[in-house]
DRENPA-53540 format. One record per residue (C-alpha): residue in one letter; x, y, z. Coordinates in nm, 4 decimals. Layout:
<pt type="A" px="X" py="Y" pz="Z"/>
...
This chain:
<pt type="M" px="16.9309" py="0.7424" pz="21.8773"/>
<pt type="D" px="16.6424" py="0.9625" pz="22.0309"/>
<pt type="W" px="16.5481" py="1.2950" pz="21.9753"/>
<pt type="S" px="16.7163" py="1.4559" pz="22.2551"/>
<pt type="S" px="17.0826" py="1.2885" pz="22.1671"/>
<pt type="L" px="17.0010" py="1.4480" pz="21.8366"/>
<pt type="N" px="16.9654" py="1.7622" pz="21.9403"/>
<pt type="D" px="17.2370" py="1.7708" pz="22.1658"/>
<pt type="W" px="17.4266" py="1.6407" pz="21.8099"/>
<pt type="W" px="17.2927" py="1.9290" pz="21.6354"/>
<pt type="R" px="17.3539" py="2.1895" pz="21.8857"/>
<pt type="T" px="17.7267" py="2.0888" pz="21.9072"/>
<pt type="H" px="17.8064" py="2.0311" pz="21.5424"/>
<pt type="A" px="17.5658" py="2.2580" pz="21.3232"/>
<pt type="T" px="17.7339" py="2.6046" pz="21.3911"/>
<pt type="W" px="17.6570" py="2.8644" pz="21.1549"/>
<pt type="Q" px="18.0069" py="2.8441" pz="21.0413"/>
<pt type="T" px="17.9462" py="2.5039" pz="20.9069"/>
<pt type="L" px="17.6107" py="2.5997" pz="20.7515"/>
<pt type="Y" px="17.7685" py="2.8799" pz="20.5815"/>
<pt type="L" px="18.0384" py="2.6285" pz="20.4444"/>
<pt type="L" px="17.7918" py="2.3781" pz="20.3163"/>
<pt type="F" px="17.6061" py="2.6427" pz="20.1627"/>
<pt type="L" px="17.9337" py="2.7846" pz="19.9631"/>
<pt type="G" px="18.0081" py="2.4309" pz="19.8736"/>
<pt type="Q" px="17.6726" py="2.3447" pz="19.7184"/>
<pt type="V" px="17.7189" py="2.7032" pz="19.5287"/>
<pt type="V" px="18.0759" py="2.5608" pz="19.3922"/>
<pt type="S" px="17.8644" py="2.2133" pz="19.3207"/>
<pt type="F" px="17.6019" py="2.4240" pz="19.1248"/>
<pt type="V" px="17.8645" py="2.6463" pz="18.9519"/>
<pt type="L" px="18.0718" py="2.3046" pz="18.8783"/>
<pt type="A" px="17.7373" py="2.1498" pz="18.7013"/>
<pt type="L" px="17.6943" py="2.4836" pz="18.5350"/>
<pt type="M" px="18.0203" py="2.4604" pz="18.3445"/>
<pt type="S" px="17.9619" py="2.0880" pz="18.2709"/>
<pt type="F" px="17.6576" py="2.1902" pz="18.1347"/>
<pt type="T" px="17.7657" py="2.4641" pz="17.9236"/>
<pt type="S" px="18.0524" py="2.2889" pz="17.7963"/>
<pt type="S" px="17.8028" py="1.9723" pz="17.6958"/>
<pt type="L" px="17.5844" py="2.2188" pz="17.5246"/>
<pt type="I" px="17.8831" py="2.3583" pz="17.3059"/>
<pt type="A" px="17.9745" py="2.0137" pz="17.1831"/>
<pt type="N" px="17.6048" py="1.9533" pz="17.1197"/>
<pt type="L" px="17.5801" py="2.2608" pz="16.9062"/>
<pt type="G" px="17.8593" py="2.1280" pz="16.6713"/>
<pt type="V" px="18.1620" py="2.3169" pz="16.7996"/>
<pt type="D" px="18.4843" py="2.1661" pz="16.8941"/>
<pt type="T" px="18.6808" py="2.4158" pz="17.0450"/>
<pt type="P" px="18.8088" py="2.3383" pz="17.3989"/>
<pt type="L" px="19.0847" py="2.5655" pz="17.4284"/>
<pt type="T" px="18.8999" py="2.8749" pz="17.3129"/>
<pt type="Q" px="18.6053" py="2.8492" pz="17.5383"/>
<pt type="T" px="18.8434" py="2.8000" pz="17.8434"/>
<pt type="L" px="19.0484" py="3.1408" pz="17.6963"/>
<pt type="I" px="18.7643" py="3.3712" pz="17.7745"/>
<pt type="G" px="18.7206" py="3.2433" pz="18.0955"/>
<pt type="Y" px="19.1348" py="3.2560" pz="18.1325"/>
<pt type="F" px="19.1176" py="3.6490" pz="18.0289"/>
<pt type="V" px="18.8358" py="3.7303" pz="18.2569"/>
<pt type="L" px="18.9939" py="3.6016" pz="18.6012"/>
<pt type="A" px="19.3381" py="3.8005" pz="18.4448"/>
<pt type="L" px="19.1578" py="4.1149" pz="18.3840"/>
<pt type="V" px="18.9331" py="4.1272" pz="18.7082"/>
<pt type="Y" px="19.2099" py="3.9753" pz="18.9639"/>
<pt type="G" px="19.5189" py="4.1257" pz="18.7689"/>
<pt type="S" px="19.3388" py="4.4950" pz="18.7943"/>
<pt type="I" px="19.3006" py="4.4140" pz="19.2355"/>
<pt type="L" px="19.6818" py="4.3069" pz="19.2065"/>
<pt type="L" px="19.8299" py="4.5974" pz="19.0214"/>
<pt type="H" px="19.6189" py="4.8114" pz="19.2626"/>
<pt type="R" px="19.8264" py="4.6418" pz="19.5449"/>
<pt type="R" px="20.1665" py="4.7185" pz="19.3925"/>
<pt type="K" px="20.3077" py="4.4525" pz="19.5623"/>
<pt type="R" px="20.5584" py="4.1562" pz="19.4302"/>
<pt type="L" px="20.4511" py="3.8332" pz="19.3915"/>
<pt type="L" px="20.5204" py="3.6072" pz="19.6551"/>
<pt type="V" px="20.6010" py="3.2634" pz="19.4086"/>
<pt type="S" px="20.8299" py="3.3118" pz="19.1324"/>
<pt type="W" px="20.6314" py="3.3259" pz="18.7680"/>
<pt type="Y" px="20.7830" py="2.9690" pz="18.6647"/>
<pt type="W" px="20.5771" py="2.7947" pz="18.9183"/>
<pt type="Y" px="20.2302" py="2.9963" pz="18.8099"/>
<pt type="L" px="20.3566" py="2.9075" pz="18.4546"/>
<pt type="I" px="20.3404" py="2.5359" pz="18.5530"/>
<pt type="L" px="20.0332" py="2.5585" pz="18.7341"/>
<pt type="G" px="19.8549" py="2.7227" pz="18.4310"/>
<pt type="F" px="19.9926" py="2.4856" pz="18.1836"/>
<pt type="V" px="19.8768" py="2.1742" pz="18.3718"/>
<pt type="D" px="19.5598" py="2.3539" pz="18.4593"/>
<pt type="V" px="19.4652" py="2.4372" pz="18.0476"/>
<pt type="Q" px="19.5596" py="2.0654" pz="17.9863"/>
<pt type="G" px="19.3232" py="1.9396" pz="18.2512"/>
<pt type="N" px="19.0639" py="2.1661" pz="18.0877"/>
<pt type="Y" px="19.1230" py="2.0652" pz="17.7076"/>
<pt type="L" px="19.1123" py="1.7189" pz="17.7651"/>
<pt type="V" px="18.7611" py="1.7239" pz="17.9585"/>
<pt type="N" px="18.6038" py="1.9758" pz="17.7093"/>
<pt type="K" px="18.7221" py="1.7822" pz="17.4539"/>
<pt type="A" px="18.5686" py="1.4406" pz="17.6326"/>
<pt type="Y" px="18.2051" py="1.6266" pz="17.5821"/>
<pt type="Q" px="18.2500" py="1.5432" pz="17.2151"/>
<pt type="F" px="18.2409" py="1.1800" pz="17.2566"/>
<pt type="S" px="18.0914" py="1.1076" pz="17.5916"/>
<pt type="S" px="17.7633" py="1.1950" pz="17.8127"/>
<pt type="I" px="17.7515" py="1.4944" pz="18.0788"/>
<pt type="T" px="17.7132" py="1.2248" pz="18.3327"/>
<pt type="S" px="18.0043" py="1.0111" pz="18.2577"/>
<pt type="V" px="18.2440" py="1.3039" pz="18.2536"/>
<pt type="T" px="18.0906" py="1.4685" pz="18.5687"/>
<pt type="L" px="18.1279" py="1.1612" pz="18.7435"/>
<pt type="L" px="18.4705" py="1.0134" pz="18.6018"/>
<pt type="D" px="18.5835" py="1.3706" pz="18.7340"/>
<pt type="C" px="18.6241" py="1.1894" pz="19.0787"/>
<pt type="W" px="18.8987" py="1.0586" pz="18.9422"/>
<pt type="T" px="19.0979" py="1.3727" pz="19.0615"/>
<pt type="V" px="19.0670" py="1.2608" pz="19.4231"/>
<pt type="A" px="19.2571" py="0.9057" pz="19.3374"/>
<pt type="W" px="19.5111" py="1.1056" pz="19.1741"/>
<pt type="V" px="19.5943" py="1.3661" pz="19.4407"/>
<pt type="I" px="19.5983" py="1.0870" pz="19.7100"/>
<pt type="I" px="19.8893" py="0.9243" pz="19.4501"/>
<pt type="M" px="20.0780" py="1.2631" pz="19.4125"/>
<pt type="T" px="20.0440" py="1.3688" pz="19.7844"/>
<pt type="W" px="20.2095" py="0.9850" pz="19.8741"/>
<pt type="I" px="20.4923" py="1.0145" pz="19.6461"/>
<pt type="F" px="20.5729" py="1.3882" pz="19.6481"/>
<pt type="L" px="20.4353" py="1.5261" pz="19.9846"/>
<pt type="G" px="20.5120" py="1.2176" pz="20.2130"/>
<pt type="T" px="20.1461" py="1.2159" pz="20.3233"/>
<pt type="R" px="20.0375" py="0.8730" pz="20.4610"/>
<pt type="Y" px="19.6523" py="0.7572" pz="20.4687"/>
<pt type="S" px="19.5125" py="0.4581" pz="20.6704"/>
<pt type="L" px="19.3507" py="0.1518" pz="20.5959"/>
<pt type="W" px="18.9947" py="0.2733" pz="20.5710"/>
<pt type="Q" px="19.0870" py="0.5880" pz="20.3680"/>
<pt type="I" px="19.2294" py="0.3598" pz="20.1189"/>
<pt type="F" px="18.9468" py="0.1383" pz="20.1249"/>
<pt type="G" px="18.6981" py="0.4435" pz="20.0705"/>
<pt type="V" px="18.9237" py="0.5210" pz="19.8033"/>
<pt type="A" px="18.8951" py="0.1884" pz="19.6462"/>
<pt type="L" px="18.5107" py="0.1865" pz="19.7085"/>
<pt type="G" px="18.5029" py="0.5140" pz="19.5211"/>
<pt type="V" px="18.6975" py="0.3594" pz="19.2251"/>
<pt type="L" px="18.5267" py="0.0692" pz="19.1674"/>
<pt type="G" px="18.2103" py="0.2924" pz="19.1442"/>
<pt type="L" px="18.3693" py="0.4720" pz="18.8630"/>
<pt type="G" px="18.4686" py="0.1584" pz="18.7028"/>
<pt type="L" px="18.1022" py="0.0796" pz="18.6874"/>
<pt type="V" px="18.0748" py="0.4236" pz="18.4519"/>
<pt type="L" px="18.3185" py="0.2667" pz="18.2362"/>
<pt type="L" px="18.1460" py="-0.0763" pz="18.2087"/>
<pt type="S" px="17.7979" py="0.1178" pz="18.1253"/>
<pt type="D" px="17.9473" py="0.3350" pz="17.8547"/>
<pt type="A" px="18.1235" py="0.0194" pz="17.7206"/>
<pt type="G" px="17.7480" py="-0.0927" pz="17.5948"/>
<pt type="V" px="17.6018" py="-0.2476" pz="17.8800"/>
<pt type="G" px="17.3580" py="-0.0303" pz="17.9158"/>
<pt type="G" px="17.4734" py="0.3480" pz="17.9185"/>
<pt type="E" px="17.3471" py="0.5882" pz="17.6035"/>
<pt type="G" px="17.5078" py="0.9236" pz="17.4898"/>
<pt type="G" px="17.7848" py="1.0010" pz="17.3377"/>
<pt type="T" px="17.9251" py="0.9115" pz="16.9823"/>
<pt type="K" px="18.2523" py="0.7299" pz="17.1331"/>
<pt type="P" px="18.1873" py="0.7296" pz="17.4877"/>
<pt type="L" px="18.4848" py="0.5004" pz="17.5933"/>
<pt type="L" px="18.7201" py="0.7468" pz="17.4117"/>
<pt type="G" px="18.5305" py="1.0116" pz="17.6061"/>
<pt type="D" px="18.5900" py="0.8445" pz="17.9227"/>
<pt type="I" px="18.9921" py="0.7850" pz="17.8568"/>
<pt type="L" px="18.9823" py="1.1821" pz="17.7983"/>
<pt type="V" px="18.8582" py="1.2821" pz="18.1155"/>
<pt type="I" px="19.0821" py="1.0268" pz="18.3391"/>
<pt type="A" px="19.3485" py="1.1595" pz="18.1429"/>
<pt type="G" px="19.2243" py="1.5378" pz="18.2280"/>
<pt type="T" px="19.2029" py="1.4037" pz="18.6022"/>
<pt type="I" px="19.5683" py="1.3620" pz="18.6254"/>
<pt type="F" px="19.6036" py="1.7176" pz="18.5044"/>
<pt type="F" px="19.3336" py="1.8503" pz="18.7818"/>
<pt type="A" px="19.5239" py="1.6904" pz="19.0637"/>
<pt type="M" px="19.8537" py="1.8394" pz="18.9826"/>
<pt type="S" px="19.6735" py="2.1805" pz="18.9642"/>
<pt type="N" px="19.4554" py="2.1099" pz="19.2676"/>
<pt type="V" px="19.7682" py="2.0204" pz="19.4918"/>
<pt type="G" px="19.9377" py="2.3388" pz="19.3619"/>
<pt type="E" px="19.6422" py="2.5625" pz="19.3660"/>
<pt type="E" px="19.5765" py="2.4580" pz="19.7348"/>
<pt type="F" px="19.9341" py="2.4653" pz="19.8621"/>
<pt type="C" px="19.9638" py="2.8475" pz="19.7348"/>
<pt type="V" px="19.6114" py="2.9358" pz="19.8352"/>
<pt type="K" px="19.6858" py="2.8196" pz="20.1811"/>
<pt type="K" px="20.0302" py="2.9237" pz="20.2010"/>
<pt type="K" px="20.0366" py="3.2249" pz="20.0322"/>
<pt type="D" px="19.7664" py="3.4954" pz="19.8622"/>
<pt type="R" px="19.4282" py="3.3711" pz="19.6909"/>
<pt type="V" px="19.4289" py="3.6978" pz="19.4783"/>
<pt type="E" px="19.7774" py="3.6309" pz="19.3586"/>
<pt type="V" px="19.6864" py="3.2563" pz="19.2742"/>
<pt type="I" px="19.3756" py="3.3214" pz="19.1062"/>
<pt type="C" px="19.5262" py="3.5858" pz="18.8921"/>
<pt type="M" px="19.8391" py="3.4150" pz="18.7860"/>
<pt type="I" px="19.6136" py="3.1043" pz="18.6634"/>
<pt type="G" px="19.4445" py="3.3373" pz="18.4531"/>
<pt type="V" px="19.7181" py="3.5317" pz="18.3512"/>
<pt type="Y" px="19.9194" py="3.1966" pz="18.2444"/>
<pt type="G" px="19.6271" py="2.9823" pz="18.1503"/>
<pt type="F" px="19.5545" py="3.2597" pz="17.8864"/>
<pt type="L" px="19.9038" py="3.2805" pz="17.7402"/>
<pt type="V" px="19.9149" py="2.8943" pz="17.7345"/>
<pt type="S" px="19.5939" py="2.8725" pz="17.5727"/>
<pt type="V" px="19.7026" py="3.1387" pz="17.2995"/>
<pt type="V" px="19.9742" py="2.9401" pz="17.2248"/>
<pt type="E" px="19.7944" py="2.6065" pz="17.1768"/>
<pt type="I" px="19.4875" py="2.7471" pz="17.0104"/>
<pt type="S" px="19.7689" py="2.8944" pz="16.7212"/>
<pt type="I" px="19.8980" py="2.5468" pz="16.6811"/>
<pt type="M" px="19.6006" py="2.3059" pz="16.7265"/>
<pt type="E" px="19.2420" py="2.4902" pz="16.7086"/>
<pt type="L" px="19.2948" py="2.7856" pz="16.4318"/>
<pt type="K" px="19.1111" py="2.5483" pz="16.1825"/>
<pt type="S" px="18.8152" py="2.4428" pz="16.3965"/>
<pt type="L" px="18.7888" py="2.8186" pz="16.4893"/>
<pt type="E" px="18.7461" py="2.9091" pz="16.1021"/>
<pt type="S" px="18.4889" py="2.6568" pz="16.0560"/>
<pt type="V" px="18.3031" py="2.7579" pz="16.3538"/>
<pt type="E" px="17.9272" py="2.9295" pz="16.2218"/>
<pt type="W" px="17.8712" py="3.1119" pz="16.4687"/>
<pt type="S" px="17.4765" py="3.2065" pz="16.5898"/>
<pt type="V" px="17.3349" py="3.3775" pz="16.9068"/>
<pt type="D" px="17.3148" py="3.0071" pz="17.0784"/>
<pt type="I" px="17.6894" py="2.9565" pz="17.0740"/>
<pt type="I" px="17.7938" py="3.2881" pz="17.1563"/>
<pt type="L" px="17.5590" py="3.2618" pz="17.4718"/>
<pt type="A" px="17.7011" py="2.9232" pz="17.5489"/>
<pt type="F" px="18.0831" py="3.0672" pz="17.5366"/>
<pt type="V" px="17.9613" py="3.3919" pz="17.7284"/>
<pt type="G" px="17.7660" py="3.1140" pz="17.9828"/>
<pt type="Y" px="18.0937" py="2.8939" pz="17.9978"/>
<pt type="A" px="18.2956" py="3.1857" pz="18.0859"/>
<pt type="V" px="18.0854" py="3.3292" pz="18.3903"/>
<pt type="A" px="18.0726" py="3.0121" pz="18.4996"/>
<pt type="T" px="18.4532" py="2.9349" pz="18.4660"/>
<pt type="F" px="18.5151" py="3.3077" pz="18.6513"/>
<pt type="M" px="18.2371" py="3.1979" pz="18.9418"/>
<pt type="F" px="18.4365" py="2.8439" pz="19.0010"/>
<pt type="Y" px="18.7726" py="2.9700" pz="19.0001"/>
<pt type="S" px="18.6749" py="3.2673" pz="19.2331"/>
<pt type="F" px="18.4978" py="3.0401" pz="19.4748"/>
<pt type="V" px="18.7372" py="2.7219" pz="19.4716"/>
<pt type="P" px="19.0163" py="2.9182" pz="19.6394"/>
<pt type="F" px="18.8029" py="3.0521" pz="19.8988"/>
<pt type="V" px="18.6274" py="2.7161" pz="20.0174"/>
<pt type="L" px="18.9676" py="2.5237" pz="19.9948"/>
<pt type="K" px="19.1214" py="2.8084" pz="20.2354"/>
<pt type="L" px="18.8387" py="2.7822" pz="20.5153"/>
<pt type="S" px="18.7226" py="2.4265" pz="20.5050"/>
<pt type="G" px="19.0130" py="2.2316" pz="20.3439"/>
<pt type="A" px="18.9687" py="1.9618" pz="20.0878"/>
<pt type="T" px="18.7645" py="1.7274" pz="20.2984"/>
<pt type="M" px="18.4338" py="1.9313" pz="20.2518"/>
<pt type="F" px="18.5423" py="2.0672" pz="19.9193"/>
<pt type="N" px="18.5216" py="1.6806" pz="19.7723"/>
<pt type="L" px="18.1974" py="1.6343" pz="19.9492"/>
<pt type="S" px="18.0323" py="1.9335" pz="19.8176"/>
<pt type="I" px="18.1129" py="1.9031" pz="19.4569"/>
<pt type="L" px="17.9893" py="1.5358" pz="19.4745"/>
<pt type="T" px="17.6634" py="1.7022" pz="19.4418"/>
<pt type="S" px="17.7396" py="1.8389" pz="19.0745"/>
<pt type="D" px="17.6940" py="1.4957" pz="18.9531"/>
<pt type="M" px="17.3361" py="1.4168" pz="19.0530"/>
<pt type="W" px="17.2964" py="1.8117" pz="18.9112"/>
<pt type="A" px="17.4424" py="1.6195" pz="18.5774"/>
<pt type="V" px="17.1934" py="1.3512" pz="18.5850"/>
<pt type="V" px="16.9035" py="1.6038" pz="18.6077"/>
<pt type="I" px="17.0557" py="1.8180" pz="18.3299"/>
<pt type="R" px="17.0753" py="1.4936" pz="18.1026"/>
<pt type="I" px="16.7243" py="1.3798" pz="18.1795"/>
<pt type="F" px="16.5209" py="1.7164" pz="18.1805"/>
<pt type="F" px="16.7303" py="1.9023" pz="17.9150"/>
<pt type="Y" px="16.8595" py="1.6467" pz="17.6813"/>
<pt type="H" px="16.5876" py="1.3927" pz="17.7226"/>
<pt type="Q" px="16.8237" py="1.0849" pz="17.7461"/>
<pt type="Q" px="16.7710" py="0.7925" pz="17.9676"/>
<pt type="V" px="17.0681" py="0.7316" pz="18.2679"/>
<pt type="D" px="17.1157" py="0.3343" pz="18.3212"/>
<pt type="W" px="17.0776" py="0.2149" pz="18.6492"/>
<pt type="L" px="17.4647" py="0.1668" pz="18.6781"/>
<pt type="Y" px="17.5306" py="0.5186" pz="18.7046"/>
<pt type="Y" px="17.3303" py="0.5333" pz="19.0082"/>
<pt type="L" px="17.4662" py="0.2253" pz="19.1928"/>
<pt type="A" px="17.8079" py="0.4285" pz="19.0613"/>
<pt type="F" px="17.6914" py="0.7222" pz="19.2416"/>
<pt type="A" px="17.5868" py="0.5647" pz="19.5294"/>
<pt type="M" px="17.9349" py="0.3361" pz="19.5691"/>
<pt type="V" px="18.1702" py="0.7098" pz="19.5334"/>
<pt type="V" px="17.9300" py="0.8624" pz="19.8059"/>
<pt type="V" px="18.0031" py="0.5810" pz="20.0286"/>
<pt type="G" px="18.3497" py="0.5844" pz="19.9389"/>
<pt type="L" px="18.3918" py="0.9359" pz="19.9808"/>
<pt type="I" px="18.2547" py="0.9471" pz="20.3211"/>
<pt type="I" px="18.4653" py="0.6545" pz="20.4462"/>
<pt type="Y" px="18.7344" py="0.8695" pz="20.3414"/>
<pt type="S" px="18.6434" py="1.1883" pz="20.4797"/>
<pt type="T" px="18.5566" py="1.0738" pz="20.8313"/>
<pt type="T" px="18.8881" py="0.8878" pz="20.8588"/>
<pt type="E" px="19.0799" py="1.1738" pz="20.7501"/>
<pt type="K" px="19.3698" py="1.2880" pz="20.9407"/>
<pt type="N" px="19.5414" py="1.6042" pz="20.9559"/>
<pt type="F" px="19.7602" py="1.6507" pz="20.6889"/>
<pt type="V" px="20.1657" py="1.7148" pz="20.7632"/>
<pt type="P" px="20.2393" py="2.0630" pz="20.6975"/>
<pt type="V" px="20.4386" py="2.1076" pz="20.3687"/>
<pt type="P" px="20.7476" py="2.2791" pz="20.3209"/>
<pt type="T" px="20.7183" py="2.6246" pz="20.1042"/>
<pt type="I" px="20.8575" py="2.6436" pz="19.7454"/>
<pt type="E" px="21.0209" py="2.9498" pz="19.7964"/>
<pt type="G" px="21.2088" py="2.8346" pz="20.0822"/>
<pt type="G" px="21.0802" py="3.1188" pz="20.3265"/>
<pt type="N" px="20.8105" py="3.2188" pz="20.5861"/>
<pt type="S" px="20.4836" py="3.1084" pz="20.4779"/>
<pt type="N" px="20.3344" py="3.4248" pz="20.6724"/>
<pt type="A" px="20.6180" py="3.6497" pz="20.4664"/>
<pt type="Q" px="20.4307" py="4.0033" pz="20.3680"/>
<pt type="Y" px="20.4381" py="4.1350" pz="20.0543"/>
<pt type="Q" px="20.7653" py="4.3551" pz="19.9520"/>
<pt type="V" px="20.6114" py="4.6864" pz="19.9085"/>
<pt type="L" px="20.7788" py="4.8423" pz="19.6029"/>
<pt type="T" px="20.7770" py="5.2489" pz="19.6734"/>
<pt type="D" px="21.0954" py="5.3892" pz="19.8047"/>
<pt type="E" px="20.9036" py="5.5520" pz="20.0510"/>
<pt type="C" px="20.7512" py="5.2572" pz="20.2275"/>
<pt type="E" px="21.0797" py="5.0806" pz="20.2325"/>
<pt type="A" px="21.2499" py="5.3709" pz="20.3776"/>
<pt type="S" px="20.9719" py="5.3648" pz="20.6487"/>
<pt type="R" px="20.9929" py="5.0423" pz="20.7004"/>
<pt type="N" px="21.3541" py="5.0303" pz="20.7562"/>
<pt type="E" px="21.3145" py="5.3194" pz="21.0264"/>
<pt type="S" px="21.0591" py="5.1358" pz="21.2300"/>
<pt type="L" px="21.3295" py="4.8308" pz="21.2237"/>
<pt type="A" px="21.5900" py="5.0644" pz="21.3316"/>
<pt type="S" px="21.3879" py="5.2071" pz="21.6264"/>
């Protein structure tokens, strides 16, 4: 490829909108790495409260976006029980992945997070009827094979970091199943309904589910925590990163879709490698780099052969572009008058 053809390609494809989406994707990637870092830091400080650390983030989401939703004075577009299910599976995913930091390294957890892509494909194939080409399946298989190298490394071939790395890996993979369910539901609601409502309801029901589960599973762990400035700052950092992540993700999904999003957050794995080397002063086995390369190639193959998704039906059985119903009688009356005219 000569320079003239390269310049033509750049003028055709590299628009300002594309660069803007790439920038947003890298912001999300960095925030995800920040969440992984703070969660790993909390575990290294001897605190085992994965539900409590996400509770604060859910509370901030509910407080900020709930205020916006209340100011609008409009009905919910999606029934509350769908948001309850969405909040429940999101809490379980966060719990299992954050719990994994007690046993495994930050590099293993962040790289194995890519299992979410495989689960999403399986779920959309079964429940939404989406069909994939052989090249897409090959790309996913290559990525899964790369993730298998992480398991091999953590089994003792050369990996370091974590007290029980295989247990941590199992927790992460289980967590990605819940993340996949959450991502499918969130992407549907964001594209078909309202972004502010979705984020708010995830915060509200995520907070309520977390409170219930903390009262059952985590009270003793909370009582044993010896609070310090470092622990408090780590919790605050995780809450801020959580708020930013949940705020940006629906925006990126709505603008660019899952392809750009998945390719963008892939770089968070390399941020995790940098953190492990320079902050924790741990060596990274060569299998991690090989695994990362295979995941990159697999996702590129999948993304470049991706077809447009078949539109899915709305879960409420109504128009996907339906507007909010205004609560005040005056606005209802004015709307009826305009229809009559």
